[in-house]
Each structure stands twice: as structure tokens, then as C-alpha cells.
N, CA, C and O atoms as a Maestro MAE file, in Angstrom:
{
 s_m_m2io_version
 :::
 2.0.0
}

f_m_ct {
 s_m_title
 :::
 protein
 m_atom[312] {
  # First column is atom index #
  i_m_mmod_type
  r_m_x_coord
  r_m_y_coord
  r_m_z_coord
  i_m_residue_number
  s_m_chain_name
  s_m_pdb_residue_name
  s_m_pdb_atom_name
  i_m_atomic_number
  :::
  1 25 18.230 -21.482 -5.618 1 A "MET " " N  " 7
  2 3 20.404 -20.751 -5.733 1 A "MET " " CA " 6
  3 2 19.430 -19.113 -6.468 1 A "MET " " C  " 6
  4 15 18.780 -18.660 -7.410 1 A "MET " " O  " 8
  5 25 20.118 -18.802 -4.906 2 A "ALA " " N  " 7
  6 3 19.792 -17.975 -5.061 2 A "ALA " " CA " 6
  7 2 20.467 -16.691 -6.492 2 A "ALA " " C  " 6
  8 15 19.751 -16.730 -7.493 2 A "ALA " " O  " 8
  9 25 21.413 -15.903 -6.571 3 A "ASN " " N  " 7
  10 3 21.889 -15.553 -6.950 3 A "ASN " " CA " 6
  11 2 23.027 -16.113 -8.588 3 A "ASN " " C  " 6
  12 15 23.962 -15.442 -9.024 3 A "ASN " " O  " 8
  13 25 22.726 -16.955 -8.949 4 A "GLY " " N  " 7
  14 3 24.295 -18.312 -8.800 4 A "GLY " " CA " 6
  15 2 24.739 -17.197 -10.159 4 A "GLY " " C  " 6
  16 15 25.870 -17.675 -10.070 4 A "GLY " " O  " 8
  17 25 24.838 -16.440 -11.007 5 A "THR " " N  " 7
  18 3 25.764 -15.834 -11.582 5 A "THR " " CA " 6
  19 2 26.517 -14.705 -10.292 5 A "THR " " C  " 6
  20 15 27.640 -14.588 -9.803 5 A "THR " " O  " 8
  21 25 25.892 -14.384 -10.211 6 A "ARG " " N  " 7
  22 3 26.662 -13.275 -8.233 6 A "ARG " " CA " 6
  23 2 27.174 -13.611 -8.302 6 A "ARG " " C  " 6
  24 15 27.966 -13.505 -9.238 6 A "ARG " " O  " 8
  25 25 27.290 -14.732 -6.928 7 A "SER " " N  " 7
  26 3 28.017 -14.619 -6.426 7 A "SER " " CA " 6
  27 2 29.254 -15.597 -6.940 7 A "SER " " C  " 6
  28 15 30.325 -15.576 -6.334 7 A "SER " " O  " 8
  29 25 28.985 -16.722 -8.449 8 A "PHE " " N  " 7
  30 3 30.438 -16.897 -8.932 8 A "PHE " " CA " 6
  31 2 30.890 -15.385 -9.782 8 A "PHE " " C  " 6
  32 15 31.295 -15.647 -10.915 8 A "PHE " " O  " 8
  33 25 30.893 -14.871 -9.672 9 A "ILE " " N  " 7
  34 3 32.056 -13.817 -10.519 9 A "ILE " " CA " 6
  35 2 32.689 -13.354 -9.212 9 A "ILE " " C  " 6
  36 15 33.878 -13.351 -8.892 9 A "ILE " " O  " 8
  37 25 30.800 -12.670 -8.020 10 A "ASP " " N  " 7
  38 3 32.223 -12.361 -6.509 10 A "ASP " " CA " 6
  39 2 32.890 -13.442 -6.822 10 A "ASP " " C  " 6
  40 15 33.850 -13.099 -7.511 10 A "ASP " " O  " 8
  41 25 32.867 -14.681 -6.649 11 A "ALA " " N  " 7
  42 3 34.305 -15.304 -6.407 11 A "ALA " " CA " 6
  43 2 34.648 -15.477 -6.928 11 A "ALA " " C  " 6
  44 15 35.324 -16.443 -6.575 11 A "ALA " " O  " 8
  45 25 34.961 -15.109 -8.574 12 A "LEU " " N  " 7
  46 3 36.788 -14.649 -9.135 12 A "LEU " " CA " 6
  47 2 37.164 -13.088 -9.155 12 A "LEU " " C  " 6
  48 15 37.781 -12.515 -10.053 12 A "LEU " " O  " 8
  49 25 36.677 -12.540 -8.010 13 A "GLY " " N  " 7
  50 3 37.389 -11.215 -7.420 13 A "GLY " " CA " 6
  51 2 36.184 -10.298 -7.740 13 A "GLY " " C  " 6
  52 15 36.083 -9.222 -7.150 13 A "GLY " " O  " 8
  53 25 35.225 -10.704 -8.696 14 A "GLY " " N  " 7
  54 3 34.632 -9.127 -8.813 14 A "GLY " " CA " 6
  55 2 33.527 -8.826 -10.127 14 A "GLY " " C  " 6
  56 15 32.765 -9.783 -9.982 14 A "GLY " " O  " 8
  57 25 33.203 -8.348 -10.864 15 A "TYR " " N  " 7
  58 3 33.087 -8.011 -12.046 15 A "TYR " " CA " 6
  59 2 34.375 -6.599 -12.788 15 A "TYR " " C  " 6
  60 15 34.581 -6.000 -13.843 15 A "TYR " " O  " 8
  61 25 34.983 -6.696 -11.226 16 A "ARG " " N  " 7
  62 3 35.382 -5.601 -12.683 16 A "ARG " " CA " 6
  63 2 36.868 -5.988 -13.137 16 A "ARG " " C  " 6
  64 15 37.475 -5.569 -14.123 16 A "ARG " " O  " 8
  65 25 37.435 -7.190 -11.845 17 A "LYS " " N  " 7
  66 3 38.439 -8.185 -11.918 17 A "LYS " " CA " 6
  67 2 38.020 -9.297 -13.486 17 A "LYS " " C  " 6
  68 15 38.491 -9.687 -14.554 17 A "LYS " " O  " 8
  69 25 37.402 -9.338 -13.039 18 A "VAL " " N  " 7
  70 3 36.802 -10.335 -14.678 18 A "VAL " " CA " 6
  71 2 36.417 -9.491 -15.886 18 A "VAL " " C  " 6
  72 15 36.386 -9.860 -17.060 18 A "VAL " " O  " 8
  73 25 36.209 -8.626 -15.524 19 A "ALA " " N  " 7
  74 3 36.171 -7.672 -16.911 19 A "ALA " " CA " 6
  75 2 37.407 -7.678 -17.617 19 A "ALA " " C  " 6
  76 15 37.901 -7.941 -18.713 19 A "ALA " " O  " 8
  77 25 37.739 -7.163 -16.188 20 A "GLY " " N  " 7
  78 3 39.690 -7.145 -17.190 20 A "GLY " " CA " 6
  79 2 40.162 -7.975 -17.526 20 A "GLY " " C  " 6
  80 15 40.919 -7.616 -18.428 20 A "GLY " " O  " 8
  81 25 40.249 -9.418 -17.310 21 A "ARG " " N  " 7
  82 3 40.908 -10.572 -16.923 21 A "ARG " " CA " 6
  83 2 40.020 -10.993 -19.064 21 A "ARG " " C  " 6
  84 15 40.525 -11.509 -20.061 21 A "ARG " " O  " 8
  85 25 38.653 -10.424 -18.791 22 A "LEU " " N  " 7
  86 3 38.139 -10.899 -20.458 22 A "LEU " " CA " 6
  87 2 38.464 -9.460 -21.095 22 A "LEU " " C  " 6
  88 15 38.302 -9.921 -22.225 22 A "LEU " " O  " 8
  89 25 38.667 -8.605 -21.257 23 A "ARG " " N  " 7
  90 3 38.469 -7.936 -21.843 23 A "ARG " " CA " 6
  91 2 37.388 -7.120 -22.168 23 A "ARG " " C  " 6
  92 15 37.041 -6.458 -23.147 23 A "ARG " " O  " 8
  93 25 37.066 -7.302 -21.332 24 A "LYS " " N  " 7
  94 3 35.695 -6.312 -21.810 24 A "LYS " " CA " 6
  95 2 34.753 -5.462 -21.101 24 A "LYS " " C  " 6
  96 15 35.410 -5.009 -20.163 24 A "LYS " " O  " 8
  97 25 33.476 -4.960 -21.031 25 A "PRO " " N  " 7
  98 3 33.116 -4.021 -20.162 25 A "PRO " " CA " 6
  99 2 32.770 -4.105 -18.727 25 A "PRO " " C  " 6
  100 15 32.786 -5.092 -17.992 25 A "PRO " " O  " 8
  101 25 32.421 -2.743 -18.443 26 A "GLU " " N  " 7
  102 3 32.586 -3.812 -16.735 26 A "GLU " " CA " 6
  103 2 31.597 -4.241 -17.373 26 A "GLU " " C  " 6
  104 15 31.380 -5.354 -17.853 26 A "GLU " " O  " 8
  105 25 30.612 -2.706 -17.356 27 A "THR " " N  " 7
  106 3 28.885 -3.098 -17.717 27 A "THR " " CA " 6
  107 2 28.516 -3.974 -17.571 27 A "THR " " C  " 6
  108 15 27.850 -4.334 -16.600 27 A "THR " " O  " 8
  109 25 28.976 -4.875 -18.907 28 A "THR " " N  " 7
  110 3 29.264 -6.166 -19.827 28 A "THR " " CA " 6
  111 2 28.628 -6.975 -18.875 28 A "THR " " C  " 6
  112 15 27.472 -7.394 -18.926 28 A "THR " " O  " 8
  113 25 29.619 -7.196 -17.845 29 A "VAL " " N  " 7
  114 3 30.232 -7.605 -16.895 29 A "VAL " " CA " 6
  115 2 29.194 -7.567 -15.741 29 A "VAL " " C  " 6
  116 15 28.530 -8.528 -15.353 29 A "VAL " " O  " 8
  117 25 29.161 -6.182 -15.210 30 A "HIS " " N  " 7
  118 3 27.880 -6.041 -14.018 30 A "HIS " " CA " 6
  119 2 26.510 -6.586 -14.638 30 A "HIS " " C  " 6
  120 15 25.702 -6.908 -13.767 30 A "HIS " " O  " 8
  121 25 26.110 -6.744 -15.848 31 A "SER " " N  " 7
  122 3 24.887 -6.640 -16.388 31 A "SER " " CA " 6
  123 2 24.826 -8.502 -16.308 31 A "SER " " C  " 6
  124 15 23.652 -8.866 -16.245 31 A "SER " " O  " 8
  125 25 25.851 -9.714 -16.299 32 A "TRP " " N  " 7
  126 3 25.767 -11.025 -16.081 32 A "TRP " " CA " 6
  127 2 25.651 -11.880 -14.191 32 A "TRP " " C  " 6
  128 15 25.648 -12.974 -13.628 32 A "TRP " " O  " 8
  129 25 25.560 -10.098 -13.874 33 A "THR " " N  " 7
  130 3 24.997 -10.750 -11.855 33 A "THR " " CA " 6
  131 2 24.203 -10.983 -11.978 33 A "THR " " C  " 6
  132 15 23.632 -12.041 -11.713 33 A "THR " " O  " 8
  133 25 23.586 -9.350 -12.797 34 A "VAL " " N  " 7
  134 3 22.377 -9.638 -12.257 34 A "VAL " " CA " 6
  135 2 21.226 -10.358 -13.473 34 A "VAL " " C  " 6
  136 15 20.021 -10.154 -13.618 34 A "VAL " " O  " 8
  137 25 21.999 -11.094 -14.091 35 A "GLY " " N  " 7
  138 3 21.184 -11.711 -15.045 35 A "GLY " " CA " 6
  139 2 20.648 -13.438 -14.683 35 A "GLY " " C  " 6
  140 15 19.606 -12.896 -14.315 35 A "GLY " " O  " 8
  141 25 20.505 -14.287 -14.554 36 A "ASP " " N  " 7
  142 3 20.061 -15.328 -14.591 36 A "ASP " " CA " 6
  143 2 21.085 -16.566 -15.191 36 A "ASP " " C  " 6
  144 15 21.664 -17.406 -14.502 36 A "ASP " " O  " 8
  145 25 21.115 -16.474 -16.146 37 A "HIS " " N  " 7
  146 3 21.999 -16.716 -16.619 37 A "HIS " " CA " 6
  147 2 23.524 -15.962 -17.752 37 A "HIS " " C  " 6
  148 15 23.800 -14.914 -18.336 37 A "HIS " " O  " 8
  149 25 24.200 -17.509 -17.472 38 A "PHE " " N  " 7
  150 3 25.811 -16.258 -18.279 38 A "PHE " " CA " 6
  151 2 25.825 -16.542 -19.714 38 A "PHE " " C  " 6
  152 15 25.492 -17.723 -19.818 38 A "PHE " " O  " 8
  153 25 26.159 -15.789 -21.472 39 A "PRO " " N  " 7
  154 3 26.138 -16.236 -23.087 39 A "PRO " " CA " 6
  155 2 26.942 -17.729 -22.382 39 A "PRO " " C  " 6
  156 15 27.606 -17.915 -21.363 39 A "PRO " " O  " 8
  157 25 26.416 -18.742 -23.671 40 A "PRO " " N  " 7
  158 3 27.288 -20.044 -23.370 40 A "PRO " " CA " 6
  159 2 28.302 -19.866 -24.137 40 A "PRO " " C  " 6
  160 15 29.000 -20.815 -24.494 40 A "PRO " " O  " 8
  161 25 28.609 -18.207 -24.625 41 A "TYR " " N  " 7
  162 3 29.780 -18.893 -25.361 41 A "TYR " " CA " 6
  163 2 31.428 -18.860 -24.511 41 A "TYR " " C  " 6
  164 15 32.503 -19.384 -24.805 41 A "TYR " " O  " 8
  165 25 30.848 -17.689 -22.976 42 A "LEU " " N  " 7
  166 3 31.711 -17.863 -21.573 42 A "LEU " " CA " 6
  167 2 32.056 -18.817 -21.717 42 A "LEU " " C  " 6
  168 15 33.080 -18.662 -22.383 42 A "LEU " " O  " 8
  169 25 31.877 -20.132 -21.498 43 A "PHE " " N  " 7
  170 3 31.678 -21.154 -20.541 43 A "PHE " " CA " 6
  171 2 32.940 -21.667 -20.074 43 A "PHE " " C  " 6
  172 15 33.326 -21.958 -18.942 43 A "PHE " " O  " 8
  173 25 33.752 -21.732 -21.728 44 A "ARG " " N  " 7
  174 3 35.640 -22.679 -21.371 44 A "ARG " " CA " 6
  175 2 36.324 -21.700 -20.753 44 A "ARG " " C  " 6
  176 15 37.377 -21.974 -20.179 44 A "ARG " " O  " 8
  177 25 35.791 -20.324 -20.781 45 A "ALA " " N  " 7
  178 3 37.170 -19.331 -20.430 45 A "ALA " " CA " 6
  179 2 36.573 -19.242 -18.573 45 A "ALA " " C  " 6
  180 15 37.333 -19.247 -17.604 45 A "ALA " " O  " 8
  181 25 35.405 -19.183 -18.532 46 A "PHE " " N  " 7
  182 3 35.091 -19.019 -16.565 46 A "PHE " " CA " 6
  183 2 35.198 -20.353 -16.855 46 A "PHE " " C  " 6
  184 15 34.080 -20.571 -17.323 46 A "PHE " " O  " 8
  185 25 35.686 -21.210 -16.886 47 A "CYS " " N  " 7
  186 3 35.873 -22.793 -16.573 47 A "CYS " " CA " 6
  187 2 37.802 -22.508 -15.767 47 A "CYS " " C  " 6
  188 15 38.394 -23.066 -14.844 47 A "CYS " " O  " 8
  189 25 38.224 -21.259 -16.833 48 A "GLU " " N  " 7
  190 3 40.221 -21.512 -17.400 48 A "GLU " " CA " 6
  191 2 39.882 -20.578 -15.727 48 A "GLU " " C  " 6
  192 15 40.386 -20.893 -14.649 48 A "GLU " " O  " 8
  193 25 39.004 -19.528 -15.939 49 A "LEU " " N  " 7
  194 3 39.261 -18.230 -14.529 49 A "LEU " " CA " 6
  195 2 38.805 -18.861 -13.020 49 A "LEU " " C  " 6
  196 15 39.137 -18.346 -11.952 49 A "LEU " " O  " 8
  197 25 37.623 -20.602 -13.210 50 A "ALA " " N  " 7
  198 3 37.956 -20.323 -12.053 50 A "ALA " " CA " 6
  199 2 39.336 -21.014 -11.595 50 A "ALA " " C  " 6
  200 15 39.883 -20.984 -10.493 50 A "ALA " " O  " 8
  201 25 39.609 -21.458 -12.436 51 A "ASP " " N  " 7
  202 3 40.467 -22.473 -12.076 51 A "ASP " " CA " 6
  203 2 42.235 -22.061 -11.494 51 A "ASP " " C  " 6
  204 15 43.011 -22.634 -10.729 51 A "ASP " " O  " 8
  205 25 42.344 -20.354 -12.596 52 A "GLU " " N  " 7
  206 3 43.659 -19.537 -11.880 52 A "GLU " " CA " 6
  207 2 42.826 -19.367 -11.012 52 A "GLU " " C  " 6
  208 15 43.709 -19.388 -10.154 52 A "GLU " " O  " 8
  209 25 41.749 -19.185 -10.313 53 A "ALA " " N  " 7
  210 3 41.460 -18.697 -8.658 53 A "ALA " " CA " 6
  211 2 41.181 -19.361 -7.966 53 A "ALA " " C  " 6
  212 15 40.983 -18.836 -6.870 53 A "ALA " " O  " 8
  213 25 40.930 -21.082 -8.030 54 A "GLY " " N  " 7
  214 3 41.502 -21.939 -7.305 54 A "GLY " " CA " 6
  215 2 39.934 -22.025 -6.781 54 A "GLY " " C  " 6
  216 15 39.684 -22.021 -5.575 54 A "GLY " " O  " 8
  217 25 38.506 -22.133 -8.171 55 A "VAL " " N  " 7
  218 3 37.344 -21.639 -7.124 55 A "VAL " " CA " 6
  219 2 36.516 -22.682 -7.453 55 A "VAL " " C  " 6
  220 15 37.318 -23.505 -7.894 55 A "VAL " " O  " 8
  221 25 35.347 -23.210 -7.528 56 A "PRO " " N  " 7
  222 3 34.897 -24.074 -8.284 56 A "PRO " " CA " 6
  223 2 34.520 -23.839 -9.641 56 A "PRO " " C  " 6
  224 15 34.480 -22.615 -9.758 56 A "PRO " " O  " 8
  225 25 34.208 -24.405 -10.781 57 A "ARG " " N  " 7
  226 3 34.169 -24.398 -12.115 57 A "ARG " " CA " 6
  227 2 32.828 -24.225 -12.266 57 A "ARG " " C  " 6
  228 15 32.134 -25.224 -12.455 57 A "ARG " " O  " 8
  229 25 32.392 -23.273 -12.223 58 A "PRO " " N  " 7
  230 3 30.774 -23.055 -13.502 58 A "PRO " " CA " 6
  231 2 30.150 -23.531 -13.706 58 A "PRO " " C  " 6
  232 15 30.245 -23.854 -14.890 58 A "PRO " " O  " 8
  233 25 28.601 -24.267 -12.834 59 A "GLY " " N  " 7
  234 3 27.541 -25.502 -13.772 59 A "GLY " " CA " 6
  235 2 27.111 -25.305 -14.924 59 A "GLY " " C  " 6
  236 15 27.137 -24.251 -15.559 59 A "GLY " " O  " 8
  237 25 26.723 -26.257 -15.213 60 A "PRO " " N  " 7
  238 3 26.315 -26.403 -16.852 60 A "PRO " " CA " 6
  239 2 25.291 -24.568 -16.302 60 A "PRO " " C  " 6
  240 15 25.453 -23.443 -16.776 60 A "PRO " " O  " 8
  241 25 24.358 -25.020 -15.219 61 A "GLU " " N  " 7
  242 3 23.036 -24.540 -14.824 61 A "GLU " " CA " 6
  243 2 23.422 -23.233 -15.051 61 A "GLU " " C  " 6
  244 15 22.745 -22.621 -15.877 61 A "GLU " " O  " 8
  245 25 24.211 -22.733 -14.600 62 A "LEU " " N  " 7
  246 3 24.791 -21.047 -14.960 62 A "LEU " " CA " 6
  247 2 24.866 -20.374 -16.433 62 A "LEU " " C  " 6
  248 15 25.042 -19.156 -16.452 62 A "LEU " " O  " 8
  249 25 24.719 -21.220 -17.966 63 A "PHE " " N  " 7
  250 3 24.368 -20.957 -18.611 63 A "PHE " " CA " 6
  251 2 23.338 -21.558 -20.452 63 A "PHE " " C  " 6
  252 15 22.856 -22.552 -20.994 63 A "PHE " " O  " 8
  253 25 23.566 -20.039 -20.668 64 A "ARG " " N  " 7
  254 3 22.108 -20.126 -21.613 64 A "ARG " " CA " 6
  255 2 22.272 -21.603 -22.316 64 A "ARG " " C  " 6
  256 15 22.938 -21.227 -23.281 64 A "ARG " " O  " 8
  257 25 22.146 -22.876 -22.488 65 A "PHE " " N  " 7
  258 3 22.413 -23.365 -23.159 65 A "PHE " " CA " 6
  259 2 21.331 -24.158 -23.565 65 A "PHE " " C  " 6
  260 15 20.340 -24.391 -22.873 65 A "PHE " " O  " 8
  261 25 21.680 -24.846 -25.477 66 A "VAL " " N  " 7
  262 3 20.922 -25.355 -25.873 66 A "VAL " " CA " 6
  263 2 20.621 -25.903 -25.960 66 A "VAL " " C  " 6
  264 15 21.065 -26.626 -26.852 66 A "VAL " " O  " 8
  265 25 19.147 -26.486 -24.987 67 A "PRO " " N  " 7
  266 3 18.550 -27.974 -24.955 67 A "PRO " " CA " 6
  267 2 18.237 -28.567 -26.013 67 A "PRO " " C  " 6
  268 15 17.509 -28.087 -26.882 67 A "PRO " " O  " 8
  269 25 19.096 -30.381 -26.058 68 A "LEU " " N  " 7
  270 3 18.751 -31.380 -26.620 68 A "LEU " " CA " 6
  271 2 16.808 -31.789 -27.345 68 A "LEU " " C  " 6
  272 15 16.273 -32.872 -27.106 68 A "LEU " " O  " 8
  273 25 16.292 -30.966 -27.959 69 A "PRO " " N  " 7
  274 3 15.113 -31.489 -28.963 69 A "PRO " " CA " 6
  275 2 14.434 -32.958 -28.737 69 A "PRO " " C  " 6
  276 15 14.417 -33.403 -29.885 69 A "PRO " " O  " 8
  277 25 14.031 -33.663 -28.137 70 A "PRO " " N  " 7
  278 3 13.590 -34.867 -28.203 70 A "PRO " " CA " 6
  279 2 13.279 -35.547 -28.957 70 A "PRO " " C  " 6
  280 15 12.367 -35.233 -29.722 70 A "PRO " " O  " 8
  281 25 14.146 -37.193 -29.072 71 A "ALA " " N  " 7
  282 3 13.814 -37.310 -30.644 71 A "ALA " " CA " 6
  283 2 12.616 -37.654 -31.095 71 A "ALA " " C  " 6
  284 15 11.721 -37.223 -30.367 71 A "ALA " " O  " 8
  285 25 12.115 -38.479 -32.341 72 A "PRO " " N  " 7
  286 3 11.490 -38.273 -32.435 72 A "PRO " " CA " 6
  287 2 11.536 -39.610 -32.634 72 A "PRO " " C  " 6
  288 15 12.494 -40.338 -32.893 72 A "PRO " " O  " 8
  289 25 9.380 -40.055 -32.350 73 A "GLU " " N  " 7
  290 3 9.651 -41.418 -31.891 73 A "GLU " " CA " 6
  291 2 9.544 -42.528 -33.534 73 A "GLU " " C  " 6
  292 15 8.943 -42.306 -34.585 73 A "GLU " " O  " 8
  293 25 10.521 -43.861 -33.055 74 A "GLU " " N  " 7
  294 3 10.333 -44.412 -33.976 74 A "GLU " " CA " 6
  295 2 9.532 -44.314 -35.492 74 A "GLU " " C  " 6
  296 15 8.446 -44.871 -35.332 74 A "GLU " " O  " 8
  297 25 9.608 -44.012 -36.351 75 A "GLY " " N  " 7
  298 3 8.685 -44.109 -37.586 75 A "GLY " " CA " 6
  299 2 8.280 -43.434 -37.733 75 A "GLY " " C  " 6
  300 15 7.676 -43.108 -38.755 75 A "GLY " " O  " 8
  301 25 8.488 -42.611 -36.280 76 A "ALA " " N  " 7
  302 3 7.698 -41.353 -37.299 76 A "ALA " " CA " 6
  303 2 8.167 -40.546 -38.295 76 A "ALA " " C  " 6
  304 15 9.364 -40.761 -38.108 76 A "ALA " " O  " 8
  305 25 8.142 -39.832 -39.150 77 A "ALA " " N  " 7
  306 3 8.628 -38.891 -40.457 77 A "ALA " " CA " 6
  307 2 9.489 -37.671 -40.453 77 A "ALA " " C  " 6
  308 15 9.527 -36.522 -40.893 77 A "ALA " " O  " 8
  309 25 10.145 -38.503 -39.739 78 A "ALA " " N  " 7
  310 3 10.937 -36.557 -39.809 78 A "ALA " " CA " 6
  311 2 10.814 -35.035 -39.973 78 A "ALA " " C  " 6
  312 15 11.815 -34.323 -39.892 78 A "ALA " " O  " 8
  :::
 }
 m_bond[311] {
  # First column is bond index #
  i_m_from
  i_m_to
  i_m_order
  :::
  1 1 2 1
  2 2 3 1
  3 3 4 2
  4 3 5 1
  5 5 6 1
  6 6 7 1
  7 7 8 2
  8 7 9 1
  9 9 10 1
  10 10 11 1
  11 11 12 2
  12 11 13 1
  13 13 14 1
  14 14 15 1
  15 15 16 2
  16 15 17 1
  17 17 18 1
  18 18 19 1
  19 19 20 2
  20 19 21 1
  21 21 22 1
  22 22 23 1
  23 23 24 2
  24 23 25 1
  25 25 26 1
  26 26 27 1
  27 27 28 2
  28 27 29 1
  29 29 30 1
  30 30 31 1
  31 31 32 2
  32 31 33 1
  33 33 34 1
  34 34 35 1
  35 35 36 2
  36 35 37 1
  37 37 38 1
  38 38 39 1
  39 39 40 2
  40 39 41 1
  41 41 42 1
  42 42 43 1
  43 43 44 2
  44 43 45 1
  45 45 46 1
  46 46 47 1
  47 47 48 2
  48 47 49 1
  49 49 50 1
  50 50 51 1
  51 51 52 2
  52 51 53 1
  53 53 54 1
  54 54 55 1
  55 55 56 2
  56 55 57 1
  57 57 58 1
  58 58 59 1
  59 59 60 2
  60 59 61 1
  61 61 62 1
  62 62 63 1
  63 63 64 2
  64 63 65 1
  65 65 66 1
  66 66 67 1
  67 67 68 2
  68 67 69 1
  69 69 70 1
  70 70 71 1
  71 71 72 2
  72 71 73 1
  73 73 74 1
  74 74 75 1
  75 75 76 2
  76 75 77 1
  77 77 78 1
  78 78 79 1
  79 79 80 2
  80 79 81 1
  81 81 82 1
  82 82 83 1
  83 83 84 2
  84 83 85 1
  85 85 86 1
  86 86 87 1
  87 87 88 2
  88 87 89 1
  89 89 90 1
  90 90 91 1
  91 91 92 2
  92 91 93 1
  93 93 94 1
  94 94 95 1
  95 95 96 2
  96 95 97 1
  97 97 98 1
  98 98 99 1
  99 99 100 2
  100 99 101 1
  101 101 102 1
  102 102 103 1
  103 103 104 2
  104 103 105 1
  105 105 106 1
  106 106 107 1
  107 107 108 2
  108 107 109 1
  109 109 110 1
  110 110 111 1
  111 111 112 2
  112 111 113 1
  113 113 114 1
  114 114 115 1
  115 115 116 2
  116 115 117 1
  117 117 118 1
  118 118 119 1
  119 119 120 2
  120 119 121 1
  121 121 122 1
  122 122 123 1
  123 123 124 2
  124 123 125 1
  125 125 126 1
  126 126 127 1
  127 127 128 2
  128 127 129 1
  129 129 130 1
  130 130 131 1
  131 131 132 2
  132 131 133 1
  133 133 134 1
  134 134 135 1
  135 135 136 2
  136 135 137 1
  137 137 138 1
  138 138 139 1
  139 139 140 2
  140 139 141 1
  141 141 142 1
  142 142 143 1
  143 143 144 2
  144 143 145 1
  145 145 146 1
  146 146 147 1
  147 147 148 2
  148 147 149 1
  149 149 150 1
  150 150 151 1
  151 151 152 2
  152 151 153 1
  153 153 154 1
  154 154 155 1
  155 155 156 2
  156 155 157 1
  157 157 158 1
  158 158 159 1
  159 159 160 2
  160 159 161 1
  161 161 162 1
  162 162 163 1
  163 163 164 2
  164 163 165 1
  165 165 166 1
  166 166 167 1
  167 167 168 2
  168 167 169 1
  169 169 170 1
  170 170 171 1
  171 171 172 2
  172 171 173 1
  173 173 174 1
  174 174 175 1
  175 175 176 2
  176 175 177 1
  177 177 178 1
  178 178 179 1
  179 179 180 2
  180 179 181 1
  181 181 182 1
  182 182 183 1
  183 183 184 2
  184 183 185 1
  185 185 186 1
  186 186 187 1
  187 187 188 2
  188 187 189 1
  189 189 190 1
  190 190 191 1
  191 191 192 2
  192 191 193 1
  193 193 194 1
  194 194 195 1
  195 195 196 2
  196 195 197 1
  197 197 198 1
  198 198 199 1
  199 199 200 2
  200 199 201 1
  201 201 202 1
  202 202 203 1
  203 203 204 2
  204 203 205 1
  205 205 206 1
  206 206 207 1
  207 207 208 2
  208 207 209 1
  209 209 210 1
  210 210 211 1
  211 211 212 2
  212 211 213 1
  213 213 214 1
  214 214 215 1
  215 215 216 2
  216 215 217 1
  217 217 218 1
  218 218 219 1
  219 219 220 2
  220 219 221 1
  221 221 222 1
  222 222 223 1
  223 223 224 2
  224 223 225 1
  225 225 226 1
  226 226 227 1
  227 227 228 2
  228 227 229 1
  229 229 230 1
  230 230 231 1
  231 231 232 2
  232 231 233 1
  233 233 234 1
  234 234 235 1
  235 235 236 2
  236 235 237 1
  237 237 238 1
  238 238 239 1
  239 239 240 2
  240 239 241 1
  241 241 242 1
  242 242 243 1
  243 243 244 2
  244 243 245 1
  245 245 246 1
  246 246 247 1
  247 247 248 2
  248 247 249 1
  249 249 250 1
  250 250 251 1
  251 251 252 2
  252 251 253 1
  253 253 254 1
  254 254 255 1
  255 255 256 2
  256 255 257 1
  257 257 258 1
  258 258 259 1
  259 259 260 2
  260 259 261 1
  261 261 262 1
  262 262 263 1
  263 263 264 2
  264 263 265 1
  265 265 266 1
  266 266 267 1
  267 267 268 2
  268 267 269 1
  269 269 270 1
  270 270 271 1
  271 271 272 2
  272 271 273 1
  273 273 274 1
  274 274 275 1
  275 275 276 2
  276 275 277 1
  277 277 278 1
  278 278 279 1
  279 279 280 2
  280 279 281 1
  281 281 282 1
  282 282 283 1
  283 283 284 2
  284 283 285 1
  285 285 286 1
  286 286 287 1
  287 287 288 2
  288 287 289 1
  289 289 290 1
  290 290 291 1
  291 291 292 2
  292 291 293 1
  293 293 294 1
  294 294 295 1
  295 295 296 2
  296 295 297 1
  297 297 298 1
  298 298 299 1
  299 299 300 2
  300 299 301 1
  301 301 302 1
  302 302 303 1
  303 303 304 2
  304 303 305 1
  305 305 306 1
  306 306 307 1
  307 307 308 2
  308 307 309 1
  309 309 310 1
  310 310 311 1
  311 311 312 2
  :::
 }
}
């Protein structure tokens, strides 16, 4: 994937438009376009923005979600 964060923000109309809609500083939103992932707290807002803009919702791979650790082996002490 080239830069998925930039592509997604561009699909929503660009970082200035997204910043206005989220009431965030433009510099903050612009910094998300040069990174690899969005903060996870934005997932729901970005899904709603995608719906409003008529673009596909972002996939979870664009966010820094905490992965679930492996389950402990059965019988092992926790």
C-alpha cells in the first residue's frame, strides 16, 4: 500500500477539510498523512466521514490498534 493514510485523507477531501470537520488543527491532520497509521480513537469518526463522503470505510490496518496477545497455553501458570 503506497501511503494509505494520505490516500484516505485525500479521498475525504484533503487534510484541511478533515481538520475542519474534526475540529482539529490542520497541522495535526497533516501529520497523519505522512505517518503509517491513524490514532485508534479516530476509527469511528473516520468511518462516519467516509460514509458522508461516499468513499469506502478505512480498514483497521490504517490504525494503531493494540493486538491481542496470544492465549496462554492450557495448564500454564498465568
